[in-house]
Backbone as CSV, one residue per row, in Angstrom:
resi,resn,N_x,N_y,N_z,CA_x,CA_y,CA_z,C_x,C_y,C_z
1,MET,85.390,125.526,91.934,85.926,126.847,92.148,86.763,127.226,90.940
2,LYS,86.469,128.348,90.345,87.202,128.812,89.174,88.351,129.701,89.599
3,ILE,89.461,129.558,88.884,90.613,130.417,89.136,90.658,131.438,88.016
4,LEU,90.737,132.666,88.374,90.771,133.726,87.379,92.176,133.861,86.819
5,PRO,92.353,133.575,85.516,93.696,133.606,84.934,94.375,134.961,85.057
6,ASP,93.628,136.046,85.000,94.251,137.361,85.055,94.806,137.696,86.438
7,LEU,94.452,136.909,87.460,94.959,137.152,88.807,96.228,136.350,89.100
8,ARG,96.559,135.452,88.193,97.740,134.612,88.414,98.938,135.192,87.682
9,GLY,100.049,135.197,88.338,101.283,135.650,87.705,101.968,134.497,87.011
10,PRO,103.073,134.753,86.359,103.804,133.665,85.699,104.431,132.740,86.744
11,PRO,104.607,131.479,86.393,105.234,130.556,87.350,106.662,130.986,87.650
12,GLY,107.054,130.802,88.871,108.419,131.116,89.273,109.353,129.968,88.966
13,PRO,110.635,130.168,89.202,111.602,129.090,88.943,111.416,127.963,89.962
14,ALA,111.785,126.776,89.557,111.685,125.618,90.453,112.638,125.808,91.623
15,GLY,112.166,125.482,92.800,113.000,125.579,93.994,113.837,124.325,94.171
16,PRO,114.713,124.333,95.171,115.538,123.143,95.409,114.667,121.991,95.883
17,GLY,115.089,120.782,95.572,114.348,119.601,95.999,114.391,119.453,97.507
18,GLY,113.270,119.095,98.094,113.219,118.861,99.536,113.837,117.519,99.872
19,LYS,114.395,117.427,101.049,115.068,116.194,101.427,115.046,116.062,102.943
20,LEU,114.642,114.919,103.434,114.682,114.636,104.866,115.794,113.629,105.117
21,PRO,116.472,113.760,106.248,117.471,112.738,106.578,116.764,111.421,106.896
22,ILE,117.495,110.345,106.863,116.935,109.032,107.190,116.479,109.034,108.635
23,ALA,115.254,108.557,108.861,114.708,108.489,110.213,115.360,107.340,110.975
24,LYS,115.680,107.606,112.241,116.290,106.597,113.107,115.415,106.424,114.333
25,GLU,115.480,105.271,114.941,114.760,105.017,116.186,115.307,105.944,117.266
26,TRP,114.424,106.643,118.003,114.854,107.547,119.076,115.459,106.731,120.218
27,GLN,116.547,107.237,120.817,117.213,106.578,121.942,117.361,107.571,123.090
28,ARG,117.108,107.086,124.288,117.303,107.922,125.487,118.778,108.291,125.619
29,GLU,119.023,109.393,126.298,120.379,109.848,126.630,121.269,110.027,125.401
30,LYS,120.653,110.408,124.293,121.416,110.696,123.082,121.056,112.117,122.662
31,VAL,122.027,112.849,122.161,121.779,114.202,121.669,121.426,114.107,120.189
32,TYR,120.357,114.806,119.809,119.955,114.890,118.414,120.157,116.324,117.957
33,TYR,120.608,116.470,116.739,120.928,117.794,116.220,119.795,118.309,115.335
34,GLU,119.733,119.618,115.212,118.684,120.265,114.432,118.490,119.556,113.088
35,SER,117.239,119.300,112.754,116.800,118.665,111.495,116.879,117.149,111.487
36,GLU,117.474,116.521,112.514,117.487,115.059,112.538,116.061,114.552,112.696
37,VAL,115.783,113.385,112.111,114.451,112.793,112.134,114.513,111.480,112.907
38,VAL,113.535,111.296,113.811,113.483,110.072,114.613,112.071,109.494,114.598
39,ILE,112.011,108.205,114.945,110.739,107.511,115.108,110.614,107.175,116.585
40,HIS,109.449,107.484,117.161,109.230,107.235,118.588,107.745,106.966,118.814
41,ASP,107.430,105.834,119.435,106.047,105.449,119.737,105.128,105.531,118.520
42,GLY,105.626,105.084,117.377,104.808,105.036,116.180,104.682,106.349,115.434
43,ALA,105.317,107.395,115.910,105.260,108.707,115.250,106.649,109.079,114.737
44,THR,106.692,110.031,113.814,107.954,110.510,113.260,108.112,111.975,113.621
45,TYR,109.289,112.347,114.126,109.557,113.712,114.599,110.835,114.251,113.975
46,GLN,110.909,115.587,113.860,112.127,116.254,113.415,112.552,117.257,114.481
47,ALA,113.838,117.231,114.820,114.369,118.129,115.850,114.333,119.578,115.370
48,LEU,113.780,120.463,116.196,113.720,121.884,115.868,115.058,122.568,116.123
49,HIS,115.823,122.001,117.036,117.169,122.493,117.367,117.894,121.359,118.079
50,ASP,119.146,121.518,118.406,119.892,120.484,119.120,119.175,120.190,120.432
51,THR,118.987,118.903,120.732,118.214,118.550,121.919,118.556,117.169,122.445
52,GLY,118.317,117.004,123.735,118.412,115.709,124.387,117.052,115.306,124.937
53,GLU,116.024,116.106,124.621,114.667,115.855,125.120,113.969,114.765,124.308
54,ALA,112.954,114.144,124.925,112.151,113.135,124.239,111.304,113.805,123.142
55,PRO,110.983,113.076,122.080,110.230,113.656,120.970,108.831,114.158,121.319
56,ASP,108.276,113.739,122.440,106.945,114.250,122.785,106.996,115.672,123.358
57,ASN,108.182,116.271,123.423,108.354,117.650,123.883,108.244,118.577,122.660
58,ALA,107.088,119.219,122.485,106.803,120.051,121.307,107.716,121.274,121.194
59,ALA,108.372,121.676,122.287,109.289,122.813,122.215,110.603,122.404,121.534
60,HIS,110.858,121.093,121.435,112.109,120.599,120.878,111.926,119.830,119.563
61,TRP,110.711,119.328,119.338,110.470,118.460,118.189,109.201,118.876,117.445
62,MET,109.204,118.678,116.129,108.012,118.877,115.315,107.538,117.491,114.876
63,CYS,106.260,117.205,115.100,105.711,115.914,114.690,105.460,115.955,113.179
64,LEU,106.115,115.065,112.447,105.932,114.985,110.993,104.790,114.041,110.636
65,ALA,104.622,112.995,111.416,103.556,112.023,111.170,103.168,111.383,112.495
66,ALA,101.905,111.559,112.867,101.401,110.965,114.109,101.180,109.473,113.895
67,PRO,101.156,108.697,114.979,100.947,107.257,114.826,99.555,106.971,114.288
68,GLY,99.461,105.901,113.518,98.170,105.462,113.004,97.410,104.699,114.063
69,ARG,96.387,103.993,113.626,95.529,103.266,114.556,96.337,102.319,115.435
70,ASP,97.286,101.592,114.838,98.067,100.628,115.605,99.373,101.209,116.132
71,GLY,99.798,102.335,115.592,101.013,103.002,116.048,102.267,102.159,115.921
72,LYS,102.387,101.397,114.857,103.555,100.553,114.648,104.630,101.340,113.915
73,SER,105.842,101.256,114.371,106.954,101.943,113.720,107.514,101.086,112.600
74,ILE,107.943,101.741,111.542,108.617,101.051,110.447,110.084,100.891,110.829
75,ARG,110.597,99.698,110.634,112.011,99.444,110.886,112.731,99.462,109.544
76,HIS,113.801,100.232,109.459,114.550,100.359,108.220,115.520,99.192,108.091
77,GLY,115.367,98.421,107.015,116.189,97.229,106.821,117.295,97.394,105.793
78,GLY,117.518,98.623,105.324,118.574,98.849,104.332,118.198,98.283,102.982
79,THR,119.197,97.794,102.247,118.970,97.213,100.934,118.506,95.769,101.079
80,PHE,117.500,95.387,100.291,116.947,94.035,100.348,118.024,92.991,100.104
81,LYS,118.034,91.942,100.942,118.953,90.814,100.803,118.111,89.547,100.749
82,GLU,118.316,88.752,99.716,117.492,87.551,99.532,117.603,86.566,100.679
83,ASP,118.763,86.505,101.351,118.954,85.527,102.417,118.536,86.054,103.790
84,ALA,118.075,87.300,103.866,117.660,87.866,105.158,116.212,87.488,105.456
85,GLU,115.877,87.437,106.738,114.507,87.170,107.151,113.894,88.477,107.623
86,TYR,112.739,88.842,107.085,112.090,90.114,107.412,110.811,89.873,108.200
87,SER,110.451,90.871,109.002,109.244,90.818,109.820,108.301,91.931,109.388
88,ALA,107.069,91.862,109.878,106.083,92.902,109.571,106.654,94.267,109.927
89,HIS,106.440,95.239,109.075,106.856,96.630,109.234,108.338,96.872,108.967
90,ASP,109.034,95.876,108.359,110.404,96.112,107.906,110.316,96.775,106.534
91,ALA,111.077,97.838,106.333,111.132,98.513,105.038,112.518,98.312,104.454
92,VAL,112.574,97.982,103.163,113.844,97.771,102.480,113.848,98.513,101.153
93,ALA,115.036,98.759,100.629,115.193,99.404,99.318,115.613,98.344,98.311
94,LEU,115.112,98.488,97.072,115.486,97.569,96.002,115.223,98.234,94.665
95,ASN,116.244,98.309,93.823,116.111,98.825,92.461,115.423,100.191,92.393
96,GLY,115.778,101.095,93.283,115.228,102.449,93.255,113.885,102.597,93.932
97,GLY,113.339,101.545,94.501,112.044,101.610,95.189,112.197,101.214,96.638
98,SER,111.148,101.430,97.411,111.109,101.026,98.817,109.950,100.067,98.998
99,PHE,110.154,99.043,99.812,109.123,98.050,100.036,108.929,97.826,101.524
100,LEU,107.683,97.558,101.918,107.300,97.389,103.312,106.708,95.999,103.496
101,ALA,107.231,95.228,104.464,106.687,93.906,104.756,105.360,94.072,105.485
102,LEU,104.316,93.456,104.950,102.988,93.549,105.558,102.769,92.507,106.644
103,HIS,103.623,91.469,106.667,103.521,90.426,107.685,104.900,89.794,107.866
104,ASP,105.055,88.967,108.895,106.325,88.286,109.130,106.616,87.317,107.986
105,LYS,107.903,87.119,107.690,108.363,86.204,106.649,107.599,86.412,105.342
106,PRO,107.713,87.598,104.736,106.913,87.894,103.544,107.343,87.171,102.282
107,GLY,108.521,86.563,102.265,108.958,85.855,101.067,109.817,86.730,100.183
108,ALA,109.922,86.306,98.921,110.782,87.000,97.970,110.272,88.405,97.688
109,CYS,111.165,89.339,97.592,110.808,90.726,97.287,110.622,90.845,95.799
110,PRO,109.642,91.547,95.300,108.608,92.257,96.021,107.339,91.456,96.206
111,GLY,107.380,90.122,96.038,106.177,89.302,96.121,105.347,89.519,97.363
112,GLY,105.951,89.499,98.571,105.187,89.656,99.788,105.384,91.003,100.432
113,LEU,105.964,91.947,99.699,106.212,93.272,100.246,105.385,94.286,99.476
114,ALA,104.843,95.287,100.170,104.055,96.333,99.519,104.953,97.504,99.181
115,PRO,104.819,98.089,97.970,105.655,99.247,97.636,105.324,100.434,98.518
116,VAL,106.353,101.079,99.065,106.177,102.294,99.858,106.337,103.486,98.934
117,SER,107.410,103.508,98.173,107.618,104.558,97.183,108.538,104.025,96.113
118,THR,108.397,104.549,94.925,109.246,104.114,93.835,109.325,105.210,92.793
119,GLY,110.427,105.263,92.130,110.576,106.253,91.081,109.952,105.795,89.774
120,GLN,109.580,104.521,89.683,108.994,103.988,88.464,107.730,103.234,88.811
121,SER,106.842,103.099,87.844,105.648,102.306,88.073,106.008,100.839,87.935
122,SER,105.217,99.990,88.548,105.478,98.560,88.495,105.104,98.029,87.115
123,PRO,105.644,96.872,86.709,105.291,96.310,85.404,103.784,96.113,85.258
124,ALA,103.102,95.747,86.332,101.662,95.551,86.257,100.942,96.845,85.892
125,GLN,101.458,97.978,86.352,100.824,99.252,86.045,101.063,99.638,84.593
126,ASN,102.144,99.142,83.988,102.464,99.489,82.613,101.809,98.562,81.601
127,SER,101.304,97.402,82.055,100.733,96.436,81.133,99.295,96.797,80.831
128,PRO,98.951,96.941,79.530,97.569,97.237,79.214,96.703,96.009,79.453
129,ALA,95.458,96.227,79.822,94.520,95.130,80.002,94.168,94.578,78.631
130,PRO,93.983,93.260,78.502,93.614,92.712,77.212,92.303,93.319,76.745
131,SER,92.234,93.639,75.437,91.022,94.244,74.918,89.943,93.203,74.691
132,ASN,90.332,91.931,74.526,89.379,90.864,74.300,89.476,89.887,75.455
133,PRO,88.416,89.738,76.284,88.491,88.835,77.438,88.832,87.409,77.040
134,ALA,88.523,86.993,75.807,88.831,85.631,75.376,90.335,85.416,75.256
135,GLN,91.107,86.512,75.191,92.553,86.391,75.091,93.203,86.077,76.433
136,ASN,92.443,86.215,77.521,93.006,85.897,78.839,93.326,84.418,78.883
137,THR,94.483,84.068,79.349,94.848,82.672,79.471,94.955,82.317,80.936
138,PRO,94.449,81.129,81.308,94.539,80.745,82.721,95.977,80.453,83.098
139,PRO,96.326,80.545,84.390,97.672,80.224,84.836,97.990,78.762,84.523
140,ALA,99.275,78.452,84.409,99.707,77.082,84.127,99.127,76.130,85.171
141,GLY,98.571,75.029,84.700,98.004,74.039,85.619,96.558,74.286,85.950
142,ALA,96.016,75.447,85.592,94.612,75.746,85.879,93.752,75.114,84.786
143,PRO,92.542,74.633,85.132,91.685,74.034,84.122,91.233,75.105,83.135
144,ALA,91.172,74.737,81.859,90.697,75.665,80.824,89.186,75.786,80.937
145,THR,88.666,76.965,80.704,87.222,77.193,80.733,86.826,77.934,79.476
146,ASN,85.582,77.741,79.055,85.057,78.501,77.920,84.522,79.817,78.440
147,ARG,84.859,80.878,77.759,84.409,82.195,78.231,83.390,82.754,77.297
């Protein structure tokens, strides 16, 4: 599909950055205020106005993300701590990025954690691939092979 340049106006000024509050697990008998974000039954909702209703009430909540196939909720674990034990679906922050545990006891971060979002690319993404396959070196302890 072609866009006709003469039909487009000049770009407007950049708008303010969008921002959502930190999502919290929904709790019964608690009042949530307009714009608060909660997680309930694997889905994420934002309050349309002050409410004490459950998130499945569309008159009170807007669904931001429906549950996936398994409908597992992400648990927010705060800042990564080396001595803490994490379980599947725990999300933690570290060095400006967010990481999600894919299974129980994932190990050292970010080794067993998958990046959720980050402001920078990972070192692996910044490393160019060797131009000559013969320059690849096997890991320490691996038998050498002729290529």
